DRENMARRO-569734 format. One line per field, with one value per residue (C-alpha): residue number from 1; residue in three letters; chain; x, y, z. Coordinates in steps of 0.2 Angstrom, whole numbers, padded with zeros to 4 digits, always signed. Each point is the difference from the previous one (the first is absolute). Layout:
// DRENMARRO-569734
n: c(NUM	...)
res: c(ala	...)
chain: c(A	...)
X: c(X	...)
Y: c(Y	...)
Z: c(Z	...)
END
This chain:
// DRENMARRO-569734
n: c(1	2	3	4	5	6	7	8	9	10	11	12	13	14	15	16	17	18	19	20	21	22	23	24	25	26	27	28	29	30	31	32	33	34	35	36	37	38	39	40	41	42	43	44	45	46	47	48	49	50	51	52	53	54	55	56	57	58	59	60	61	62	63	64	65	66	67	68	69	70	71	72	73	74	75	76	77	78	79	80	81	82	83	84	85	86	87	88	89	90	91	92	93	94	95	96	97	98	99	100	101	102	103	104	105	106	107	108	109	110	111	112	113	114	115	116	117	118	119	120	121	122	123	124	125	126	127	128	129	130	131	132	133	134	135	136	137	138	139	140	141	142	143	144	145	146	147	148	149	150	151	152	153	154	155	156	157	158	159	160	161	162	163	164	165	166	167	168	169	170	171	172	173	174	175	176	177	178	179	180	181	182	183	184	185	186	187	188	189	190	191	192	193	194	195	196	197	198	199	200	201	202	203	204	205	206	207	208	209	210	211	212	213	214	215	216	217	218	219	220	221	222	223	224	225	226	227	228	229	230	231	232	233	234	235	236	237	238	239	240	241	242	243	244	245	246	247	248	249	250	251	252	253	254	255	256	257	258	259	260	261	262	263	264	265	266	267	268	269	270	271	272	273	274	275	276	277	278	279	280	281	282	283	284	285	286	287	288	289	290	291	292	293	294	295	296	297	298	299	300	301	302	303	304	305	306	307	308	309	310	311	312	313	314	315	316	317	318	319	320	321	322	323	324	325	326	327	328	329	330	331	332	333	334	335	336	337	338	339	340	341	342	343	344	345	346	347	348	349	350	351	352	353	354	355	356	357	358	359	360	361	362	363	364	365	366	367	368	369	370	371	372	373	374	375	376	377	378	379	380	381	382	383	384	385	386	387	388	389	390	391	392	393	394	395	396	397	398	399	400	401	402	403	404	405	406	407	408)
res: c(met	thr	glu	pro	val	val	ser	ser	glu	ile	gly	ala	leu	arg	thr	val	met	val	his	arg	pro	gly	val	ala	ile	ala	arg	ile	thr	pro	ala	asp	lys	glu	thr	leu	leu	phe	asp	asp	val	leu	trp	leu	glu	arg	ala	gln	glu	glu	his	asp	glu	phe	thr	ser	ile	leu	arg	ser	arg	gly	val	glu	val	leu	tyr	phe	glu	asp	leu	leu	arg	asp	ile	leu	ala	asp	asp	ala	val	arg	lys	thr	leu	val	asp	ala	val	ile	thr	pro	ala	arg	val	gly	arg	gln	val	ser	gln	ser	leu	his	ala	leu	leu	leu	glu	ala	pro	val	glu	gln	val	ser	asp	val	leu	ile	gly	gly	ile	leu	arg	ser	glu	leu	asp	asp	trp	gly	val	asp	asp	pro	phe	gly	asn	leu	gly	val	glu	arg	ser	pro	tyr	glu	leu	tyr	pro	leu	pro	asn	leu	leu	phe	met	arg	asp	ser	ala	ala	trp	val	gly	arg	gly	leu	ile	asn	ala	val	met	ala	thr	arg	ala	arg	phe	tyr	glu	pro	tyr	leu	val	arg	ala	ile	tyr	asp	his	his	ser	arg	phe	ala	asp	pro	asn	arg	thr	val	trp	tyr	gly	asp	ala	ala	asp	glu	val	leu	pro	ala	thr	ile	glu	gly	gly	asp	val	leu	val	leu	ser	glu	glu	thr	val	ala	val	gly	leu	ser	glu	arg	thr	arg	ser	ala	ala	val	glu	met	leu	ala	arg	asn	leu	phe	ala	gly	gly	glu	val	arg	asn	val	val	val	val	asp	leu	gly	ser	gly	arg	ala	val	met	his	leu	asp	thr	val	leu	thr	met	val	asp	arg	thr	val	phe	asn	val	phe	pro	gly	ala	val	asp	arg	val	gly	val	glu	val	ile	arg	pro	gly	ala	asp	gly	ser	ile	asp	val	glu	ala	tyr	asp	ser	leu	ser	gly	ala	leu	ala	asp	ala	leu	gly	ala	thr	arg	val	ala	phe	val	pro	lys	ala	gly	asp	gly	ile	gly	gly	leu	arg	glu	gln	trp	asp	asp	gly	his	asn	thr	leu	ala	ile	glu	pro	gly	val	val	val	ala	tyr	glu	arg	asn	gln	glu	thr	asn	arg	arg	leu	arg	glu	ala	gly	ile	glu	val	leu	glu	phe	gly	ala	gly	glu	leu	gly	arg	gly	arg	gly	gly	ser	arg	cys	met	thr	gln	pro	ile	val	arg	asp	pro	leu	gly)
chain: c(A	A	A	A	A	A	A	A	A	A	A	A	A	A	A	A	A	A	A	A	A	A	A	A	A	A	A	A	A	A	A	A	A	A	A	A	A	A	A	A	A	A	A	A	A	A	A	A	A	A	A	A	A	A	A	A	A	A	A	A	A	A	A	A	A	A	A	A	A	A	A	A	A	A	A	A	A	A	A	A	A	A	A	A	A	A	A	A	A	A	A	A	A	A	A	A	A	A	A	A	A	A	A	A	A	A	A	A	A	A	A	A	A	A	A	A	A	A	A	A	A	A	A	A	A	A	A	A	A	A	A	A	A	A	A	A	A	A	A	A	A	A	A	A	A	A	A	A	A	A	A	A	A	A	A	A	A	A	A	A	A	A	A	A	A	A	A	A	A	A	A	A	A	A	A	A	A	A	A	A	A	A	A	A	A	A	A	A	A	A	A	A	A	A	A	A	A	A	A	A	A	A	A	A	A	A	A	A	A	A	A	A	A	A	A	A	A	A	A	A	A	A	A	A	A	A	A	A	A	A	A	A	A	A	A	A	A	A	A	A	A	A	A	A	A	A	A	A	A	A	A	A	A	A	A	A	A	A	A	A	A	A	A	A	A	A	A	A	A	A	A	A	A	A	A	A	A	A	A	A	A	A	A	A	A	A	A	A	A	A	A	A	A	A	A	A	A	A	A	A	A	A	A	A	A	A	A	A	A	A	A	A	A	A	A	A	A	A	A	A	A	A	A	A	A	A	A	A	A	A	A	A	A	A	A	A	A	A	A	A	A	A	A	A	A	A	A	A	A	A	A	A	A	A	A	A	A	A	A	A	A	A	A	A	A	A	A	A	A	A	A	A	A	A	A	A	A	A	A	A	A	A	A	A	A	A	A	A	A	A	A	A	A	A	A	A	A	A	A	A	A	A	A	A	A	A	A	A)
X: c(-0238	+0019	+0009	+0003	+0017	+0006	+0018	+0000	-0010	-0003	-0002	-0017	-0013	-0012	-0009	-0003	-0011	-0009	-0013	-0014	-0006	-0014	-0008	+0016	+0003	-0018	+0003	+0014	-0005	+0007	+0004	+0008	+0009	+0017	-0002	-0004	+0015	-0010	+0002	-0018	-0017	-0002	-0016	-0003	-0010	+0013	+0014	-0008	-0002	+0019	+0005	-0011	+0009	+0017	-0004	-0008	+0017	+0009	-0012	+0001	+0019	-0003	+0001	-0011	-0007	-0005	-0010	+0005	-0018	-0005	+0015	-0004	-0018	+0006	+0010	-0012	-0012	+0012	-0006	+0018	+0007	-0014	+0003	+0018	-0003	-0014	+0012	+0014	-0011	-0014	+0010	-0003	+0014	-0009	-0018	-0001	-0003	-0019	-0002	+0014	-0009	-0017	+0007	+0010	-0016	-0009	+0013	+0003	-0018	-0002	+0000	+0017	-0004	-0004	+0016	+0011	-0009	+0005	+0018	+0003	-0012	+0000	-0016	-0008	-0005	-0018	+0000	+0002	-0019	-0003	+0011	-0009	+0016	+0000	+0016	+0001	+0010	-0010	-0004	+0018	+0012	-0013	+0005	+0018	-0003	-0015	+0009	-0001	+0012	+0010	-0002	+0015	-0001	+0018	-0003	-0002	+0019	+0003	+0018	+0005	-0007	+0010	+0013	+0006	+0018	+0004	-0010	+0000	-0011	+0003	-0013	-0001	+0002	-0010	+0006	-0016	-0015	-0012	+0007	+0006	-0011	-0001	+0014	-0009	-0014	+0012	+0010	-0016	-0004	+0017	+0000	-0018	-0006	+0000	+0009	+0015	+0001	+0017	+0007	+0018	-0001	+0016	-0004	+0014	-0006	-0014	+0000	+0015	-0002	+0011	-0009	-0013	-0003	+0010	+0009	-0012	+0000	-0013	-0001	+0001	+0018	+0004	+0005	+0005	+0013	+0006	+0001	+0016	-0004	-0013	-0001	-0007	-0004	+0004	-0015	-0013	-0008	+0015	+0014	+0018	-0001	-0013	+0011	+0014	-0010	-0008	+0017	+0007	-0016	+0002	+0018	-0003	-0012	+0014	-0009	+0002	+0018	-0003	-0011	+0000	-0004	-0007	-0001	-0015	-0001	-0018	-0015	-0017	+0004	+0014	-0008	+0006	+0014	-0012	-0007	+0017	+0007	-0008	+0007	-0007	+0012	+0016	+0011	-0012	-0008	-0014	+0008	-0004	+0017	-0003	+0001	+0013	+0012	+0001	-0003	+0013	+0004	+0008	+0000	+0000	+0008	+0003	+0016	+0010	-0008	-0017	+0006	-0005	+0011	-0006	+0007	-0005	-0002	+0001	-0015	-0016	+0003	+0017	-0007	-0014	+0012	+0012	-0014	-0008	+0017	-0004	+0012	-0012	-0018	-0011	-0011	-0016	-0004	+0018	-0003	-0011	-0015	-0002	-0018	-0007	+0012	-0004	-0019	+0002	+0011	-0014	-0012	+0010	+0007	+0015	-0011	-0002	-0005	+0010	-0010	+0014	+0017	-0003	-0019	-0007	-0017	-0001	-0012	-0004	+0001	+0019	+0002	+0018	+0007	-0010	+0007	+0018	-0003	-0007	+0015	+0011	-0009	-0012	-0018	-0011	-0018	-0010	-0015	-0010	+0003	-0008	-0006	+0012	+0015	-0007	+0005	+0019	+0004	+0002	-0002	+0014	-0007	-0017	+0007	+0008	+0008	-0001	+0007	+0012	+0008	+0019	+0010	+0011)
Y: c(+0091	-0001	-0003	-0019	-0006	-0016	-0001	-0015	-0015	+0005	+0019	+0004	-0005	+0015	-0004	-0017	-0006	-0017	-0010	-0007	-0017	+0001	-0006	-0007	-0011	-0006	-0006	-0012	-0018	-0016	-0003	+0017	+0003	-0005	+0011	+0014	-0004	-0006	-0016	+0000	+0008	+0013	+0003	+0018	+0007	-0007	+0006	+0018	-0001	-0005	+0014	+0012	-0005	+0002	+0018	+0004	-0004	+0012	+0014	-0002	+0003	+0016	-0007	+0008	-0014	+0003	-0013	-0004	-0002	+0017	+0009	-0009	+0005	+0018	+0000	-0009	+0015	+0008	-0005	+0001	-0011	-0012	-0002	-0003	-0014	-0008	+0000	-0008	-0014	-0004	-0005	-0011	-0011	-0004	+0000	+0000	+0015	-0001	-0001	+0013	+0012	-0002	+0001	+0015	+0010	-0006	+0003	+0017	+0004	-0011	+0005	+0002	-0015	-0011	+0004	-0003	-0016	-0006	+0006	-0009	-0014	-0004	-0006	-0017	-0007	-0002	+0019	+0005	-0002	+0012	+0012	-0003	-0006	-0014	-0011	-0009	-0014	+0000	-0018	-0005	-0004	+0003	-0017	+0007	+0016	+0010	+0017	+0011	+0012	-0007	+0008	+0007	-0008	+0003	+0019	-0005	-0001	+0019	-0002	-0007	+0012	+0015	+0005	+0017	+0002	+0017	+0012	-0010	-0014	-0018	-0005	-0018	-0011	-0016	-0017	-0009	+0002	+0000	+0016	+0008	+0016	+0004	+0013	+0009	+0003	+0005	+0011	+0009	+0004	+0008	+0009	+0007	+0001	+0017	-0006	-0007	+0007	+0008	+0002	+0002	-0017	-0011	-0017	-0013	-0014	-0003	+0015	-0004	-0010	-0014	-0001	-0013	-0018	-0011	+0012	-0003	+0008	-0001	+0010	-0015	-0002	+0018	+0005	+0018	-0002	+0018	+0016	-0008	-0018	-0011	-0019	-0009	-0018	-0010	-0012	-0008	+0017	+0012	-0002	+0005	+0011	+0011	+0000	+0007	+0013	+0005	+0002	+0011	+0011	+0002	+0004	+0013	+0008	+0003	-0007	-0019	-0006	-0019	-0012	-0017	-0014	-0016	-0015	-0010	-0013	-0004	-0008	+0004	+0001	+0013	+0010	+0017	+0006	+0005	-0018	-0004	+0017	+0016	+0014	+0002	+0012	+0010	-0015	-0014	-0011	-0013	-0014	-0018	-0009	-0013	+0012	+0012	-0015	-0003	+0016	+0008	+0019	+0014	+0018	+0012	+0018	+0014	-0001	+0013	+0009	-0008	-0018	-0011	-0010	-0017	-0008	-0018	-0004	-0017	+0004	+0011	+0007	+0006	+0008	+0009	+0006	+0008	+0008	+0007	+0006	-0011	-0011	-0015	-0004	-0011	-0014	-0005	-0015	-0005	-0019	-0011	-0008	-0016	-0003	+0014	+0012	-0006	+0002	+0018	+0005	-0007	+0010	+0016	+0001	+0010	+0012	+0013	+0018	+0012	+0016	+0008	-0006	-0016	-0001	-0012	-0007	-0019	-0014	-0008	-0017	+0001	-0002	-0006	+0013	+0014	-0007	+0001	+0018	+0005	-0008	+0011	+0015	+0002	+0005	-0011	+0005	-0015	-0002	-0016	-0005	-0018	+0006	+0013	-0012	-0012	+0013	-0002	+0018	+0008	+0017	+0008	-0008	+0009	+0017	+0013	+0013	+0018	+0010	-0004	+0011	+0002	-0010	+0014)
Z: c(+0126	+0003	-0016	-0002	+0007	+0007	+0005	+0011	+0005	+0018	+0001	+0007	-0013	-0003	-0016	-0008	-0015	+0002	-0009	+0010	-0007	-0011	-0016	-0008	+0016	-0002	-0018	+0004	-0004	+0004	-0018	-0003	+0017	-0006	-0016	+0011	+0012	+0014	+0010	+0006	-0001	+0013	+0010	-0005	+0015	+0012	-0010	+0001	+0019	+0002	-0012	+0010	+0016	-0009	-0005	+0017	+0008	-0013	+0004	+0019	-0003	-0009	-0018	-0014	-0010	-0018	-0009	-0018	-0006	+0006	-0008	-0016	+0000	+0003	-0016	-0010	+0001	-0012	-0018	-0007	+0014	-0002	-0018	+0002	+0013	-0010	-0016	+0010	+0008	-0012	-0015	-0015	+0006	+0016	-0005	-0019	-0011	+0000	+0019	+0002	-0011	+0009	+0017	-0004	-0004	+0015	+0013	-0006	+0005	+0015	+0018	+0008	+0012	-0015	-0009	+0015	+0004	-0018	+0001	+0016	+0000	-0019	-0009	+0000	-0017	+0008	+0003	-0018	-0003	+0015	-0009	-0016	-0008	-0013	+0000	-0017	+0009	+0016	+0000	-0003	+0015	+0013	+0008	+0001	+0008	+0006	-0003	-0015	+0009	+0014	+0017	+0010	+0017	+0003	+0002	+0018	+0001	-0004	+0004	-0017	-0014	+0005	+0013	+0006	+0003	+0007	-0009	-0016	-0006	-0007	-0012	+0001	-0016	+0006	-0004	-0001	-0012	+0014	+0007	-0016	+0000	+0018	-0001	-0014	+0013	+0014	-0011	-0006	+0018	+0003	-0016	+0000	+0018	+0007	+0016	-0010	-0018	-0002	-0018	+0007	+0009	-0001	-0006	+0004	-0011	-0012	-0012	-0012	-0016	+0007	+0017	-0006	-0001	+0002	+0012	+0014	+0017	+0014	+0016	+0012	-0006	+0005	+0018	+0003	+0015	+0001	-0010	-0008	-0001	-0009	+0001	-0016	-0001	-0016	+0000	-0011	-0002	-0001	-0013	+0000	-0015	+0009	+0016	-0010	-0009	+0016	+0009	-0014	+0001	+0019	-0001	-0013	+0012	+0012	+0016	+0001	+0002	+0003	-0008	+0009	-0012	+0008	-0012	+0007	-0014	-0005	+0009	+0006	+0018	-0003	-0014	+0006	+0011	+0014	+0002	+0008	+0006	+0007	+0011	+0017	+0008	-0004	-0002	+0004	-0013	+0001	-0010	-0006	+0003	-0012	-0014	+0007	+0002	-0019	-0009	-0011	+0004	-0009	+0003	-0015	+0002	-0012	-0009	-0010	-0015	+0002	+0002	+0014	+0012	+0006	+0016	+0005	+0018	+0010	+0011	-0001	+0018	-0006	-0015	+0010	+0013	-0012	-0010	+0015	+0008	+0015	+0010	-0001	-0003	+0010	-0008	+0009	+0001	+0002	-0004	-0009	+0007	-0009	-0007	+0010	-0008	-0017	+0004	+0006	-0015	-0011	+0010	-0002	+0017	-0006	-0011	+0014	-0002	+0010	+0005	+0010	+0006	+0011	-0003	-0013	-0005	-0003	-0002	+0017	-0007	-0001	+0019	+0001	-0012	+0010	+0016	-0005	-0007	+0017	+0009	-0011	+0006	-0015	+0004	-0010	-0004	-0006	-0010	-0005	-0018	-0002	-0017	-0006	+0003	-0013	-0013	+0004	+0005	+0017	+0008	-0010	-0016	+0002	+0002	-0012	+0012	-0007	+0014	+0014	+0012	-0002	+0013	+0006)
END
C-alpha cells in the first residue's frame, strides 16, 4: 500500500478507513442514548444498508475501503497486542477489580472475534454469566445502566479518533467519556498492523506528556486545506491549548506554514468545524452561513526562534484566501435558508466528503444544499441516510482518509 499521506481535503481519495455499524449501534438504548452521544436509537439493519451504499459509491470511484473491525481483528491475533489493548480497556476503574481480573484472563484466550466484539460493543451486565464472571455488585445499579462496559457506537464516525496531516498523524484526545478509548484502538492499528507499522512515523499530537486531557482535540475539527495550511476548529470538543501545541509541532516539522483557527463556540449542532465547513474544490467551501457569520478567526504562523505569530481576521473568507494564497474563496451556499437551512445543517448538509476536486458524497436528504452545490459546478453523489443521519454525522464524519493524491 502507498505510504499514508493526506495533504489536502480534496485530492483524489485512494484509501480510507470506515467502521460499518454493528453491535455497538445495536446496544444504544433510549435511556442511555445521550450518554453515548446519540440523539436517537438507530435501526441497525437499515443503517448497515445505508453504510453499504455509501462505501459502494466510494469503491465505484476507485477508493480502497478498509474496515476498522477487520484491521482490529488482524492485530488482535498477536498475543502481545491483544494484552496491551485488553489492559487499556478492561480496567478496574471501569468494571471493578474482580471483574477486570476475570475478564482479562478470559479475553486473552478467547477467539479474536469475541475480543473485538467486547472492545467495540462493550459488555452487558446480563452477559457476565455467559462469560462465567461473577460481579460482586452485579445487582446494584442495574436500573441505571445495562452496561458493565460501555459500547463505542461513535466509532461509526471514524474521522474523530485520528487524522493524517501530510505524512504525520494526530492522535486525538477525546473530549467525552463515551469516546475516551477509541483512539487507543485506532492507534494500535497504525502501530501494529503490517500495512501501517512504521517506527519512524511522525506524530503531530498525542505523544507528548502535555498532550493529554484537558487539552482535547478531535479529527472533526481538523481540515487539511493544502500542504501548507491546516484549519482547526475551537469547539466543545477541541481546546485552545491543544491547538497551540499542535501548531507548534506542525511548524517544527517544517511543512505547514498556516494554521487557521476558527472559534465556533460550543453547541451540539456545531460540535466540530466540519459540521459547518467542508472543502469541496480548490477554493470552494460548503458552508453554513449562520455559523460563518459569527465565528472568530485567527491565523497562526511560525515566528522567529520557535515562537508563533497570531493574526486576527475580520472574516473567515479573508483568512482562508490569505492562507491558501488565493485571490478569493467561494462559499456555497451563499445565503441562509431560514428553517430549511437550519434543518439541513442539523442533518449534516455541510459535512460533505470530497473524493476528488469538485466531487463530493452527501446525504440525499439535504436537497437544497446539494442543489446549490451543483449550481456551483460541484458533482454531488447522493446516498440515503435516514438512519445514519440520526447519529449527527455526515459522510466526512464517517471516514478517516489515509491516502490522497497530491493536488499538483
